[in-house]
C-alpha positions as CSV (number, residue, x, y, z in Angstrom):
1,X,0.0,0.0,0.0
2,X,1.5,3.4,-0.9
3,X,1.8,5.8,2.0
4,X,-0.4,8.8,2.0
5,X,0.8,12.2,3.0
6,X,-0.7,14.0,5.9
7,X,-2.2,17.3,4.5
8,X,-2.4,19.0,7.9
9,X,1.4,18.5,8.5
10,X,2.2,19.8,5.1
11,X,0.2,22.9,5.6
12,X,1.9,23.5,9.0
13,X,5.3,23.1,7.5
14,X,4.6,25.6,4.7
15,X,3.3,28.1,7.1
16,X,6.5,27.7,9.2
17,X,8.6,28.3,6.1
18,X,6.8,31.5,5.3
19,X,7.3,32.8,8.8
20,X,11.0,31.8,8.9
21,X,12.5,30.9,5.5
22,X,15.8,29.9,7.1
23,X,14.3,27.4,9.5
24,X,14.8,24.4,7.3
25,X,15.6,23.4,3.7
26,X,14.3,20.7,1.5
27,X,16.3,18.1,3.4
28,X,14.6,19.0,6.6
29,X,17.8,20.1,8.3
30,X,17.4,22.9,10.8
31,X,19.5,26.1,10.4
32,X,20.3,28.6,13.1
33,X,21.0,32.2,12.7
34,X,23.0,34.7,14.9
35,X,20.9,36.5,17.5
36,X,23.5,39.1,18.4
37,X,23.5,41.1,15.2
38,X,26.4,42.4,13.2
39,X,29.4,43.8,15.0
40,X,28.8,47.3,13.5
41,X,25.3,47.5,15.0
42,X,26.6,46.1,18.2
43,X,29.2,48.8,18.4
44,X,26.6,51.4,17.7
45,X,24.2,49.7,20.2
46,X,21.5,49.6,17.5
47,X,19.0,46.9,16.7
48,X,20.1,44.8,13.8
49,X,17.8,42.9,11.5
50,X,20.6,40.3,11.0
51,X,20.0,40.2,7.2
52,X,22.7,38.5,5.2
53,X,25.1,39.3,3.7
54,X,24.5,42.9,5.0
55,X,21.9,44.2,7.4
56,X,19.5,46.9,6.3
57,X,21.0,49.5,8.7
58,X,24.5,49.1,7.3
59,X,23.2,49.2,3.7
60,X,21.3,52.5,4.3
61,X,24.3,54.1,6.1
62,X,26.9,52.8,3.6
63,X,29.1,51.3,6.3
64,X,30.8,47.9,6.3
65,X,28.6,45.1,7.8
66,X,30.7,42.6,9.7
67,X,29.3,39.3,11.1
68,X,32.7,37.7,11.7
69,X,34.6,39.0,14.8
70,X,36.8,41.9,13.5
71,X,40.3,42.6,15.0
72,X,39.2,45.9,16.5
73,X,36.6,44.2,18.7
74,X,39.2,42.8,21.1
75,X,40.4,46.1,22.4
76,X,38.4,48.9,24.0
77,X,40.5,51.7,22.6
78,X,40.3,50.3,19.1
79,X,36.5,50.0,19.5
80,X,36.4,53.7,20.4
81,X,38.5,54.6,17.3
82,X,36.3,52.4,15.1
83,X,33.1,54.0,16.5
84,X,34.5,57.4,15.5
85,X,35.2,56.2,12.0
86,X,31.7,54.8,11.6
87,X,30.2,58.1,12.8
88,X,32.3,59.9,10.2
89,X,31.1,57.6,7.5
90,X,27.5,58.0,8.5
91,X,27.9,61.8,8.5
92,X,29.5,61.6,5.1
93,X,26.6,59.5,3.8
94,X,24.0,62.0,5.2
95,X,25.9,64.9,3.5
96,X,25.6,63.0,0.2
97,X,21.9,62.5,0.8
98,X,21.4,66.3,1.5
99,X,23.4,67.1,-1.6
100,X,21.2,64.9,-3.7
101,X,18.1,66.4,-2.2
102,X,19.3,70.0,-3.0
103,X,20.1,69.0,-6.6
104,X,16.8,67.2,-7.1
105,X,18.3,63.8,-7.6
106,X,15.7,61.8,-5.6
107,X,15.6,58.8,-7.9
108,X,18.8,57.3,-6.5
109,X,18.7,53.4,-6.8
110,X,19.0,51.3,-3.8
111,X,22.7,50.3,-3.4
112,X,23.7,46.7,-3.6
113,X,24.8,44.9,-0.4
114,X,28.4,45.6,0.3
115,X,29.2,41.9,0.4
116,X,27.5,41.1,-2.9
117,X,29.9,39.8,-5.5
118,X,28.4,42.2,-8.0
119,X,28.5,45.3,-5.8
120,X,31.2,47.8,-6.5
121,X,33.7,48.3,-3.7
122,X,32.6,51.2,-1.6
123,X,35.2,53.9,-1.3
124,X,35.5,54.9,2.3
125,X,38.4,57.1,1.5
126,X,36.5,59.7,-0.6
127,X,36.6,63.3,0.5
128,X,34.7,64.2,3.7
129,X,32.7,67.0,1.9
130,X,31.2,66.3,-1.6
131,X,32.7,68.4,-4.3
132,X,29.4,69.9,-5.3
133,X,28.4,70.8,-1.8
134,X,29.8,74.0,-0.3
135,X,28.8,74.2,3.4
136,X,30.2,77.8,3.6
137,X,28.1,79.2,0.7
138,X,25.6,81.6,2.2
139,X,23.1,81.4,-0.8
140,X,22.3,77.7,-0.2
141,X,19.2,77.1,2.0
142,X,19.3,74.7,4.8
143,X,18.3,71.2,3.4
144,X,15.0,70.0,4.7
145,X,13.5,66.6,5.0
146,X,11.2,65.5,2.2
147,X,7.7,64.2,2.5
148,X,8.9,60.7,3.3
149,X,7.8,59.3,6.7
150,X,10.2,59.6,9.6
151,X,10.6,55.9,9.9
152,X,12.0,55.4,6.4
153,X,15.5,56.6,7.3
154,X,17.5,56.1,10.5
155,X,17.9,59.1,12.7
156,X,21.0,61.3,12.8
157,X,23.4,60.9,15.7
158,X,24.3,64.3,17.2
159,X,27.2,64.7,19.6
160,X,26.9,67.7,21.9
161,X,29.9,69.1,23.7
162,X,29.3,71.2,26.8
163,X,31.9,73.3,28.6
164,X,31.7,74.9,32.0
165,X,34.3,77.5,32.8
166,X,35.0,79.0,36.2
167,X,36.7,82.5,36.4
168,X,38.2,84.0,39.5
169,X,39.0,87.7,39.1
170,X,38.7,87.3,35.3
171,X,41.2,84.5,35.4
172,X,40.1,81.1,34.1
173,X,40.7,78.5,36.8
174,X,38.6,75.5,35.8
175,X,37.3,74.0,32.6
176,X,34.9,71.0,32.7
177,X,34.0,69.3,29.4
178,X,31.2,66.8,28.9
179,X,29.8,65.0,25.8
180,X,26.3,63.7,25.2
181,X,24.8,61.9,22.2
182,X,21.2,61.8,21.1
183,X,19.2,60.9,17.9
184,X,17.2,63.3,15.8
185,X,15.5,63.3,12.4
186,X,16.4,67.0,11.8
187,X,19.5,67.3,9.5
188,X,22.7,68.8,10.9
189,X,23.0,72.6,10.6
190,X,25.7,74.1,8.4
191,X,27.7,75.3,11.3
192,X,28.2,71.7,12.4
193,X,30.4,71.0,9.3
194,X,32.9,73.7,10.2
195,X,36.4,72.2,10.7
196,X,38.0,72.2,14.1
197,X,40.4,74.9,14.9
198,X,44.0,74.1,15.8
199,X,43.7,75.3,19.4
200,X,41.1,72.6,20.1
201,X,43.6,69.9,19.4
202,X,46.9,68.6,20.8
203,X,47.4,71.4,23.4
204,X,49.4,69.7,26.1
205,X,48.1,70.3,29.6
206,X,50.0,69.4,32.8
207,X,48.4,66.6,34.8
208,X,47.4,67.8,38.3
209,X,50.1,65.7,39.9
210,X,52.8,67.4,37.7
211,X,51.4,70.8,38.2
212,X,51.5,70.3,42.0
213,X,55.1,69.1,41.7
214,X,56.2,72.5,40.5
215,X,53.7,74.7,42.3
216,X,53.7,73.0,45.6
217,X,49.9,72.8,45.7
218,X,47.2,70.8,44.2
219,X,46.7,71.5,40.5
220,X,43.3,72.5,39.1
221,X,40.8,70.0,37.9
222,X,40.3,70.2,34.2
223,X,40.0,68.1,31.1
224,X,42.8,68.4,28.5
225,X,41.4,69.4,25.2
226,X,43.5,67.0,23.1
227,X,40.8,64.4,22.7
228,X,40.1,65.4,19.1
229,X,41.6,62.7,16.8
230,X,42.6,62.8,13.1
231,X,40.4,60.0,12.2
232,X,39.1,61.8,9.1
233,X,42.6,62.2,7.7
234,X,43.4,58.6,8.7
235,X,40.6,57.4,6.4
236,X,42.3,58.8,3.4
237,X,45.5,56.8,4.0
238,X,45.4,53.6,1.9
239,X,46.8,50.6,3.7
240,X,46.1,46.9,3.7
241,X,43.6,45.7,6.3
242,X,46.3,43.7,8.1
243,X,48.4,47.0,8.5
244,X,45.5,49.2,9.6
245,X,46.1,48.4,13.3
246,X,49.8,49.5,12.9
247,X,48.7,52.8,11.3
248,X,46.2,53.4,14.1
249,X,48.9,52.7,16.7
250,X,51.3,55.1,15.1
251,X,48.8,57.9,15.0
252,X,47.4,57.3,18.5
253,X,50.6,56.4,20.4
254,X,53.8,57.1,18.5
255,X,53.0,60.5,16.8
256,X,53.0,62.4,20.1
257,X,56.4,61.0,21.1
258,X,58.2,62.4,18.1
259,X,58.0,66.2,18.5
260,X,57.1,67.0,22.1
261,X,58.6,70.5,21.9
262,X,56.7,71.4,18.7
263,X,53.5,70.2,20.5
264,X,54.4,72.5,23.5
265,X,54.6,75.4,21.2
266,X,51.1,74.6,20.0
267,X,52.3,73.7,16.6
268,X,51.6,70.1,17.1
269,X,48.4,70.3,15.2
270,X,50.1,71.5,12.0
271,X,53.0,69.1,12.4
272,X,50.6,66.2,12.9
273,X,48.6,67.2,9.8
274,X,51.8,67.4,7.8
275,X,52.8,63.9,8.9
276,X,49.4,62.5,8.1
277,X,49.5,64.1,4.7
278,X,52.9,62.5,4.1
279,X,51.5,59.1,5.2
280,X,48.9,59.5,2.4
281,X,51.2,60.7,-0.4
282,X,54.6,59.2,0.4
283,X,54.7,55.4,0.3
284,X,58.2,55.1,1.6
285,X,57.3,57.4,4.5
286,X,54.2,55.3,5.2
287,X,56.1,52.1,5.4
288,X,58.8,53.7,7.6
289,X,56.1,54.8,10.1
290,X,54.4,51.4,10.0
291,X,57.7,49.8,10.9
292,X,58.2,52.3,13.7
293,X,54.7,51.5,15.0
294,X,55.5,47.7,15.0
295,X,58.8,48.4,16.9
296,X,56.9,50.5,19.5
297,X,54.3,47.8,19.9
298,X,57.0,45.2,20.5
299,X,59.0,47.3,23.0
300,X,56.0,48.7,25.0
301,X,53.3,46.0,25.0
302,X,55.9,43.2,24.9
303,X,54.6,41.4,21.8
304,X,57.1,38.7,20.9
305,X,57.3,36.2,18.1
306,X,57.9,36.0,14.4
307,X,54.7,37.9,13.5
308,X,55.8,41.2,14.9
309,X,59.4,40.8,13.7
310,X,58.0,40.1,10.3
311,X,56.0,43.3,10.3
312,X,59.0,45.3,11.3
313,X,61.3,43.8,8.7
314,X,58.6,43.8,6.0
315,X,57.8,47.5,6.2
316,X,61.5,48.3,6.8
317,X,62.4,46.5,3.6
318,X,59.5,48.1,1.7
319,X,60.5,51.6,2.8
320,X,64.0,51.1,1.6
321,X,62.8,49.5,-1.7
322,X,60.5,52.5,-2.3
323,X,63.5,54.9,-1.7
324,X,65.7,53.0,-4.1
325,X,63.1,53.0,-6.8
326,X,62.5,56.8,-6.3
327,X,66.3,57.4,-6.4
328,X,66.6,55.5,-9.6
329,X,63.9,57.7,-11.2
330,X,65.7,60.8,-9.8
331,X,62.4,62.5,-9.1
332,X,60.5,63.8,-6.0
333,X,63.7,64.5,-4.1
334,X,61.8,66.3,-1.3
335,X,59.7,63.1,-0.6
336,X,62.8,60.9,-0.6
337,X,64.5,63.3,1.8
338,X,61.4,63.4,4.1
339,X,61.3,59.6,4.2
340,X,65.0,59.3,4.8
341,X,65.0,61.7,7.7
342,X,62.0,59.8,9.2
343,X,64.0,56.6,9.1
344,X,66.7,58.3,11.1
345,X,64.8,60.4,13.5
346,X,61.6,58.4,14.2
347,X,63.7,55.4,15.3
348,X,65.1,57.6,18.1
349,X,61.6,57.5,19.7
350,X,61.0,53.8,19.7
351,X,62.9,50.5,20.0
352,X,64.8,48.8,22.7
353,X,68.6,49.3,23.2
354,X,69.4,45.6,22.2
355,X,67.4,45.5,19.0
356,X,68.7,42.4,17.2
357,X,66.9,42.9,13.9
358,X,69.0,43.9,10.9
359,X,68.8,47.5,10.0
360,X,70.8,50.2,8.2
361,X,72.9,52.5,10.4
362,X,71.6,56.0,10.9
363,X,74.8,57.6,9.5
364,X,74.4,55.6,6.3
365,X,70.9,56.9,5.9
366,X,72.2,60.4,6.6
367,X,74.9,60.1,4.0
368,X,72.1,59.6,1.4
369,X,70.2,62.5,3.0
370,X,73.2,64.8,2.5
371,X,73.2,64.2,-1.2
372,X,69.4,65.0,-1.4
373,X,69.9,68.2,0.7
374,X,72.5,69.4,-1.7
375,X,70.3,68.6,-4.7
376,X,67.5,70.6,-3.2
377,X,69.9,73.4,-2.3
378,X,68.5,73.5,1.2
379,X,71.7,75.0,2.8
380,X,71.3,78.0,0.6
381,X,67.6,78.2,1.5
382,X,68.6,78.1,5.2
383,X,71.1,81.0,4.7
384,X,68.5,83.1,2.9
385,X,66.3,83.2,6.0
386,X,67.9,86.3,7.4
387,X,65.2,87.4,9.8
388,X,63.6,85.7,12.8
389,X,60.2,85.9,11.0
390,X,61.2,83.7,8.1
391,X,60.6,80.0,8.5
392,X,63.4,77.8,7.1
393,X,62.5,74.5,5.3
394,X,61.4,72.0,7.9
395,X,63.5,69.2,6.5
396,X,66.6,71.3,6.7
397,X,65.9,72.2,10.3
398,X,65.5,68.6,11.2
399,X,68.6,67.6,9.2
400,X,70.5,70.3,11.1
401,X,69.6,68.9,14.4
402,X,70.6,65.4,13.3
403,X,73.8,66.8,11.7
404,X,75.1,68.7,14.7
405,X,74.4,66.2,17.5
406,X,75.1,63.2,15.2
407,X,78.6,64.7,14.5
408,X,79.4,64.4,18.3
409,X,78.4,60.7,18.1
410,X,80.9,60.1,15.3
411,X,83.7,62.5,16.5
412,X,83.5,64.3,13.2
413,X,82.7,67.8,12.0
414,X,79.0,68.5,11.0
415,X,78.4,68.3,7.3
416,X,77.0,71.8,7.1
417,X,79.2,73.4,9.8
418,X,79.9,76.3,7.5
419,X,76.2,77.2,7.1
420,X,75.8,77.0,10.9
421,X,78.8,79.3,11.4
422,X,77.4,81.8,9.0
423,X,74.0,81.7,10.7
424,X,75.8,82.2,14.1
425,X,77.7,85.2,12.9
426,X,74.6,86.8,11.4
427,X,72.5,86.1,14.5
428,X,69.6,84.4,12.7
429,X,67.8,81.3,13.8
430,X,67.2,78.0,12.0
431,X,64.1,76.9,13.8
432,X,66.0,74.6,16.2
433,X,64.6,76.1,19.3
434,X,60.9,75.5,18.3
435,X,61.7,72.1,17.0
436,X,63.7,70.5,19.9
437,X,63.9,73.1,22.6
438,X,67.5,74.3,22.5
439,X,68.3,77.9,21.4
440,X,69.8,78.0,17.9
441,X,72.9,79.9,19.1
442,X,73.8,77.2,21.6
443,X,73.4,74.6,18.8
444,X,75.7,76.6,16.5
445,X,78.4,76.6,19.2
446,X,77.9,72.8,19.8
447,X,78.7,72.5,16.0
448,X,81.9,74.5,16.5
449,X,82.9,72.4,19.5
450,X,82.3,69.2,17.4
451,X,84.6,70.7,14.8
452,X,87.3,71.4,17.4
453,X,86.9,67.8,18.7
454,X,87.4,66.4,15.2
455,X,90.5,68.5,14.6
456,X,92.0,67.5,17.9
457,X,91.3,63.8,17.3
458,X,92.9,64.0,13.8
459,X,96.0,65.8,15.3
460,X,95.5,68.8,13.1
461,X,95.7,71.3,16.1
462,X,98.2,71.2,19.0
463,X,97.5,71.6,22.7
464,X,98.1,75.3,22.7
465,X,95.6,75.9,19.8
466,X,93.1,73.7,21.5
467,X,93.3,75.7,24.7
468,X,92.9,78.9,22.7
469,X,89.8,77.7,20.9
470,X,88.3,76.4,24.2
471,X,88.7,79.8,25.8
472,X,87.1,81.6,22.8
473,X,84.2,79.2,22.5
474,X,83.7,79.4,26.3
475,X,83.2,83.2,26.0
476,X,80.8,82.7,23.1
477,X,78.7,80.4,25.3
478,X,78.5,83.1,28.0
479,X,77.1,85.5,25.4
480,X,74.2,83.0,24.8
481,X,73.0,83.2,28.4
482,X,69.5,84.7,29.0
483,X,69.4,88.3,30.4
484,X,67.5,86.8,33.4
485,X,69.2,83.6,34.2
486,X,66.7,82.7,36.9
487,X,65.0,79.4,36.2
488,X,61.3,78.9,36.9
489,X,58.8,76.1,36.6
490,X,57.4,75.9,33.1
491,X,53.8,75.4,34.2
492,X,51.3,78.2,34.7
493,X,50.4,78.4,38.4
494,X,46.8,79.2,37.7
495,X,45.6,76.7,35.2
496,X,48.6,74.3,34.9
497,X,49.2,74.9,31.2
498,X,52.7,74.6,29.9
499,X,54.6,77.8,29.2
500,X,56.6,77.0,26.0
501,X,59.0,79.9,26.3
502,X,59.9,79.1,29.8
503,X,60.3,75.4,28.9
504,X,62.7,76.1,26.1
505,X,64.6,78.5,28.3
506,X,65.1,75.7,30.9
507,X,66.0,73.2,28.3
508,X,68.5,75.6,26.7
509,X,70.2,76.1,30.1
510,X,70.7,72.3,30.4
511,X,72.1,72.1,26.8
512,X,74.4,75.2,27.5
513,X,75.9,73.7,30.6
514,X,76.4,70.3,28.9
515,X,78.0,72.0,25.9
516,X,80.5,73.7,28.3
517,X,81.3,70.2,29.9
518,X,81.9,68.9,26.4
519,X,84.1,71.8,25.6
520,X,86.2,71.5,28.8
521,X,86.6,67.7,28.1
522,X,88.8,68.7,25.1
523,X,91.4,70.5,27.3
524,X,94.6,68.4,27.6
525,X,94.8,66.8,31.1
526,X,91.0,67.1,31.7
527,X,89.8,65.1,34.7
528,X,86.2,64.6,35.6
529,X,87.1,64.8,39.3
530,X,88.3,68.5,38.9
531,X,86.3,71.0,41.0
532,X,85.3,73.0,37.9
533,X,83.8,69.9,36.2
534,X,82.0,68.8,39.4
535,X,80.4,72.3,39.7
536,X,79.2,72.1,36.1
537,X,77.6,68.6,36.7
538,X,75.9,70.0,39.8
539,X,74.6,72.9,37.8
540,X,72.9,70.5,35.4
541,X,71.5,68.6,38.3
542,X,70.0,71.9,39.7
543,X,68.5,72.8,36.3
544,X,66.9,69.4,35.9
545,X,64.4,70.2,38.7
546,X,62.8,72.8,36.3
547,X,62.2,70.2,33.6
548,X,59.0,68.2,33.9
549,X,59.7,64.5,34.5
550,X,57.5,61.4,34.4
551,X,55.8,59.8,31.4
552,X,54.4,63.1,30.1
553,X,57.7,65.0,30.9
554,X,60.5,66.1,28.7
555,X,63.4,63.9,29.7
556,X,63.3,62.3,26.2
557,X,64.3,65.8,24.8
558,X,67.4,65.9,27.0
559,X,69.1,62.7,25.8
560,X,72.3,64.5,24.5
561,X,73.0,66.7,27.6
562,X,72.2,63.7,29.9
563,X,74.8,61.7,28.0
564,X,77.5,64.4,28.2
565,X,76.8,65.2,31.9
566,X,76.6,61.5,32.8
567,X,79.8,60.3,31.3
568,X,81.8,63.0,33.0
569,X,80.1,62.7,36.4
570,X,81.9,60.9,39.3
571,X,80.3,58.2,41.5
572,X,79.5,60.5,44.3
573,X,77.7,63.0,42.1
574,X,74.1,63.7,43.0
575,X,73.4,63.8,39.3
576,X,73.3,60.0,39.2
577,X,70.8,59.8,42.0
578,X,68.5,62.5,40.4
579,X,68.8,60.7,37.0
580,X,67.8,57.4,38.6
581,X,64.8,59.1,40.3
582,X,63.6,60.5,37.0
583,X,64.0,57.1,35.3
584,X,61.8,55.6,38.0
585,X,59.2,58.4,37.4
586,X,59.2,57.7,33.7
587,X,58.2,54.1,34.2
588,X,58.2,52.0,31.0
589,X,59.0,55.1,28.9
590,X,62.6,55.0,30.1
591,X,63.2,51.6,28.5
592,X,62.9,52.4,24.8
593,X,64.1,55.0,22.3
594,X,67.2,57.1,22.6
595,X,66.6,57.5,26.4
596,X,66.8,53.8,27.0
597,X,70.0,53.6,24.8
598,X,71.7,56.5,26.6
599,X,71.1,55.0,30.0
600,X,72.5,51.7,28.8
601,X,75.6,53.4,27.5
602,X,76.0,55.4,30.8
603,X,75.8,52.2,32.8
604,X,78.6,50.6,30.7
605,X,80.8,53.7,30.9
606,X,80.3,53.9,34.7
607,X,81.1,50.2,35.1
608,X,84.4,50.6,33.2
609,X,85.5,53.9,34.7
610,X,84.2,53.6,38.3
611,X,84.6,50.0,39.4
612,X,86.7,48.4,40.6
613,X,89.5,50.7,41.9
614,X,92.4,48.3,42.3
615,X,94.5,48.7,45.5
616,X,98.1,47.8,45.0
617,X,100.8,47.8,47.7
618,X,103.8,50.1,47.0
619,X,106.9,48.0,46.5
620,X,105.1,44.7,46.4
621,X,103.2,45.0,43.1
622,X,105.0,41.9,41.7
623,X,104.0,39.6,44.6
624,X,102.1,36.7,43.0
625,X,99.9,36.3,46.1
626,X,98.9,40.0,45.8
627,X,98.0,39.5,42.2
628,X,95.7,36.6,43.1
629,X,93.8,38.5,45.7
630,X,94.0,42.2,45.3
631,X,91.2,42.8,47.9
632,X,92.6,40.7,50.7
633,X,93.8,42.4,53.9
634,X,97.6,43.1,53.7
635,X,99.8,41.3,56.3
636,X,101.2,43.3,59.2
637,X,104.2,45.4,58.4
638,X,103.5,45.8,54.7
639,X,103.9,49.3,53.1
640,X,100.7,51.4,52.8
641,X,98.4,50.8,49.9
642,X,97.8,53.2,46.9
643,X,95.0,53.3,44.5
644,X,95.7,52.8,40.8
645,X,93.0,54.7,38.8
646,X,91.9,53.0,35.7
647,X,92.3,54.9,32.5
648,X,89.1,56.8,31.6
649,X,87.5,55.0,28.7
650,X,85.8,57.4,26.2
651,X,82.1,56.8,25.7
652,X,82.6,56.7,21.9
653,X,85.1,53.8,22.4
654,X,82.5,52.0,24.5
655,X,80.0,52.3,21.6
656,X,82.5,51.0,19.1
657,X,83.5,48.0,21.2
658,X,79.9,47.0,21.6
659,X,78.8,47.8,18.1
660,X,76.3,50.3,19.3
661,X,75.6,52.7,16.4
662,X,73.3,54.9,18.4
663,X,72.1,58.4,17.5
664,X,71.6,59.8,21.0
665,X,69.4,62.8,20.4
């Protein structure tokens, strides 16, 4: 007998399929579907219809719909950055809709799902403002909503920033900032599309603890106004998906370590914008920064393994390859120079002292940079800036800083020493003070001292000539002293804000004293135990108390003077104790970059020059028993002991012995 079908069961199954098409297929197998929604809606805390391959909300807002767990979900900070990007993309989409409404183009077809194989790839890197929409044109009316019902489109997300300011005797003493987000169906007003002004970004503020350290009282409670990110500019930088976390880490964590003095002078916004623009337009520069970001991740977070080393070497190799290709074409010399200087200078902010990965030495990079500088005729452009109001080329200013202090690392004359000498005689700056904190005149004299050091090492000047030059350069250093030599704390006592002029005055003082120590070390018969040298080291120790310390301090801007002062300090000097206290205050920031390298070098120099001091008996130095045990108690009746001082090992010799090709700036 053939079996008959149950008509009631068939009707129930068909009704169930209409209610839930994904409940089963023809084979009767059950299918489950995600109940948590896509990760984009979960990040926005919005209800997701869980449609596949893209939900309706993501399609309408033209954002990427992700059902598989993305990399940014695992980190709270990365979620915050991703949320800002999604907000910017949504605002961008809404601006497009308003533009189409004004132009009368209301018949726009429904976009295909982003994950459809036939859908064109959505360009998230398009300009933030559509080309045909001018938010600053006064003749355009405010776009209004059409006759469509409110529920047809998702609401706008509006962020409101509220500030409360407290003034005492017309002096601002407190600023409280709060943010709130709400939804609205009204379109954003035109003033909401105005760009942020530089003073709203990257203005460094002293933490209350640091302000109290200098003022002796509790600092005011306020919120630093450096929370504005450059996420819109980051969107325009094209990188592979696997390298996007490295780019984000560079912008969020490394960028602010590179030019702290520029940031203090409130030029950090412009400098950061210039760096982001270079990341977008200069491939070699981009790969250099991605490699630097990977090095910073490895040294700070402690990521180990072949993956992070592969990222470092991959981008390092790609940056050099891009440079070689550009050099072969002999074009865009300014971009090549910019990337070459970045490879030299950015590495000074990251990396551990014992980095074992292969790399090109900084002086080899700088040799190539010298050729590019001459091709671009930048020394002549520097000399043509004859007034303090003329801004020299930034790449030449950065190259000058590397050239002058790098010459002291090598024991050679700076490559452009003649240009610095001409600038010193004319009394015109080169932008060094605003870039790194030390007055230009002091830097010019450090260049002259490096020239004298090179001539003395090569035997081209005798001892009498050395003493004559030392005396003349010492007088020149005195002329660079500030009319008011009194040092003050660089923080404003009222609101705790940094005073850049006072900060650079204090940093210049430390550099000036260190330059004098360097100069005196060239005198024949110099001894670090001399009273004059001890006084200079103590003067540096005194000046350090006016330089902010800690993770947000400026110790990383003092690497060179700390090197010179440290190598010529004796074991009983208070400088070493103060340096150790500042290292402890810096925490993990003291372990990487040039600061970590200089402390490693100082420890090795101290080990060789300080300990041990070998006691030897006068008249019994050839006793085999005494050679075996130099520290044993001498037998009764033996002659008195004398101390044999070990020869002072020069710090450059220590670097050569260990193969440390450091650029300590």
